[in-house]
C-alpha positions in Angstrom: -9.0 3.6 6.6 -5.7 2.2 5.5 -7.0 -0.3 2.6 -3.8 -2.5 3.1 -0.1 -2.8 5.8 3.0 -4.3 5.2 3.1 -8.3 5.0 5.2 -10.4 3.3 5.5 -10.5 -0.4 2.7 -7.2 -0.5 4.0 -5.4 -3.2 4.0 -8.8 -5.6 0.8 -9.2 -4.5 -0.3 -5.5 -5.0 1.2 -5.5 -8.1 0.0 -8.6 -9.9 -3.5 -7.2 -8.9 -2.3 -3.8 -10.9 -1.7 -5.6 -14.0 -5.1 -8.3 -13.5 -7.2 -5.3 -13.7 -5.0 -3.2 -15.8 -5.6 -6.2 -18.6 -9.1 -7.6 -17.5 -10.6 -5.0 -16.0 -12.5 -5.3 -12.4 -15.5 -7.2 -12.9 -13.5 -10.0 -15.1 -10.5 -9.9 -13.0 -9.4 -13.1 -11.5 -8.7 -13.2 -7.6 -6.6 -16.8 -9.0 -4.5 -15.4 -11.1 -3.6 -12.6 -9.5 -2.7 -15.2 -6.7 -0.7 -17.7 -9.2 1.2 -14.4 -10.3 2.3 -13.9 -6.6 2.8 -17.0 -5.5 0.3 -17.0 -2.3 -2.3 -18.7 -1.4 -6.0 -17.8 -0.2 -5.8 -17.9 3.1 -2.6 -14.9 2.3 -4.9 -13.3 0.6 -8.0 -13.3 2.6 -5.9 -12.6 6.0 -5.4 -9.8 4.8 -8.3 -8.4 2.6 -11.6 -9.6 2.7 -12.8 -9.2 -0.4 -11.8 -8.4 -4.5 -13.1 -4.7 -4.2 -11.0 -5.0 -1.0 -7.2 -5.5 -3.2 -8.7 -3.2 -5.8 -8.8 -0.6 -3.3 -5.2 -1.4 -1.9 -4.2 -1.6 -5.6 -6.0 2.3 -5.6 -4.4 3.6 -2.4 -1.1 1.9 -3.0 -0.4 4.4 -6.0 -1.8 7.2 -5.1 0.7 7.3 -2.5 3.9 5.9 -4.3 2.5 8.9 -6.6 2.4 11.4 -3.8 6.3 10.6 -2.7 7.2 10.8 -5.9 6.0 13.7 -6.4 6.8 15.6 -3.1 11.0 14.5 -4.2 10.8 16.3 -7.8 12.4 19.7 -7.4 10.8 23.0 -7.2 11.1 25.5 -10.0 7.8 27.4 -10.1 6.3 31.1 -9.0 4.5 29.8 -5.6 2.0 33.3 -6.2 0.6 31.9 -10.3 -1.7 29.7 -9.8 -1.0 28.5 -13.6 3.3 27.5 -12.7 1.8 25.5 -10.0 -0.9 23.4 -11.9 1.9 23.1 -14.6 4.5 22.1 -12.6 1.9 19.1 -10.5 0.5 18.2 -13.7 4.5 17.4 -15.8 5.4 15.7 -12.1 1.9 13.9 -12.5 2.8 12.8 -16.3 6.8 12.2 -15.7 5.2 10.0 -13.2 2.9 8.6 -15.6 6.3 7.8 -18.4 8.2 5.9 -15.1 5.8 4.3 -14.4 3.3 2.8 -17.7 2.1 0.3 -15.3 -0.2 2.3 -13.4 -1.3 4.7 -16.2 -2.1 1.2 -17.5 -4.3 0.4 -14.4 -5.6 4.4 -14.2 -6.8 4.2 -18.2 -8.1 1.2 -17.0 -9.9 2.8 -13.5 -11.0 5.8 -15.8 -12.6 2.8 -18.1 -14.7 1.9 -15.5 -16.7 4.9 -15.3 -20.4 4.1 -14.7 -19.6 1.1 -12.8 -20.1 0.2 -9.8 -17.2 0.1 -8.6 -16.6 3.9 -9.7 -18.8 4.9 -7.3 -17.3 3.3 -4.8 -13.1 4.5 -6.0 -14.5 8.4 -6.8 -15.9 7.9 -2.4 -13.1 6.3 -1.3 -10.4 8.5 -3.5 -11.9 12.2 -4.9 -12.2 14.4 -1.7 -8.1 13.8 -1.7 -7.7 15.1 -4.4 -10.1 17.1 -5.3 -9.8 19.1 -1.1 -6.3 19.2 -1.9 -7.0 21.4 -5.0 -9.9 22.8 -3.1 -7.5 24.6 -0.6 -5.3 25.9 -3.8 -8.1 27.1 -6.4 -9.6 28.8 -3.1 -6.5 30.7 -2.5 -6.5 31.5 -5.4 -9.0 32.6 -6.1 -9.0 35.3 -3.2 -5.6 37.1 -4.2 -7.8 37.4 -7.9 -5.9 34.6 -10.1 -9.3 33.6 -11.9 -12.1 35.3 -14.0 -13.7 37.3 -11.7 -17.0 36.4 -13.6 -16.6 33.2 -12.5 -17.1 31.6 -9.0 -14.8 29.6 -6.7 -17.5 26.5 -7.6 -17.1 26.6 -10.9 -13.2 27.6 -11.3 -13.0 24.2 -8.7 -15.0 22.3 -11.2 -13.1 23.2 -13.2 -9.9 22.3 -12.3 -10.8 18.3 -10.2 -12.2 17.4 -13.9 -8.7 18.6 -15.9 -7.0 17.4 -13.1 -8.6 14.3 -12.5 -8.6 13.7 -16.4 -5.3 14.1 -17.0 -5.2 10.6 -19.3 -7.6 11.4 -21.4 -6.8 15.1 -22.1 -2.7 14.7 -22.1 -1.5 12.1 -25.2 2.1 11.5 -23.9 4.1 8.7 -25.3 7.6 10.3 -24.2 9.2 13.4 -22.9 9.2 15.5 -27.1 6.1 15.0 -25.7 5.4 16.3 -22.7 6.1 20.0 -22.4 4.6 20.8 -25.4 1.0 19.3 -24.5 0.9 20.5 -20.9 1.6 24.7 -21.4 -0.1 24.7 -23.9 -3.2 22.4 -21.5 -2.1 25.0 -18.9 -2.8 27.8 -21.4 -6.0 26.9 -22.4 -7.1 26.5 -19.2 -4.9 30.7 -18.1 -7.3 31.9 -21.3 -10.6 29.7 -19.3 -10.5 31.1 -16.0 -7.7 33.1 -15.1 -8.1 37.2 -14.9 -7.7 38.1 -18.0 
């Protein structure tokens, strides 16, 4: 199910909502402030979105699509047979996107702060499968080729990788391009030492 379609002023609305949710969190966010910033009426909003939750999910879907498109446009310089090279390349691209789009990074941090609240469970049910699904396939492929410690189960390795990738904003504290590669190299080296075949 897509939470949004193309319509006039869509990008302004989603950008206003992204700022509002980032600034105030989900519960305290005001639809009225979103509409004022986007120069839209309630009627226009409710023509496309049934409630605040649907708008929130649309913002996340929009961000995922923008990030996916951006990452796909980046050149790949990676040994596809080395899981840790592949994961490093994807983390670097993801963090470069965050540096290039600080408004998305702010929203991501605000969304992670919603853990333990109903909206976070809704987001996890709706979107975690897509992220986890892609990573699960990648891990399973490399697990079958012997890339990981043989004493570790496929389930455990998959969970470690998914949790790592889903929590990059909390694991890495990158404020500029100079900090990117050293921190990602450190994280990937830890992953390689922890779960990689010795």
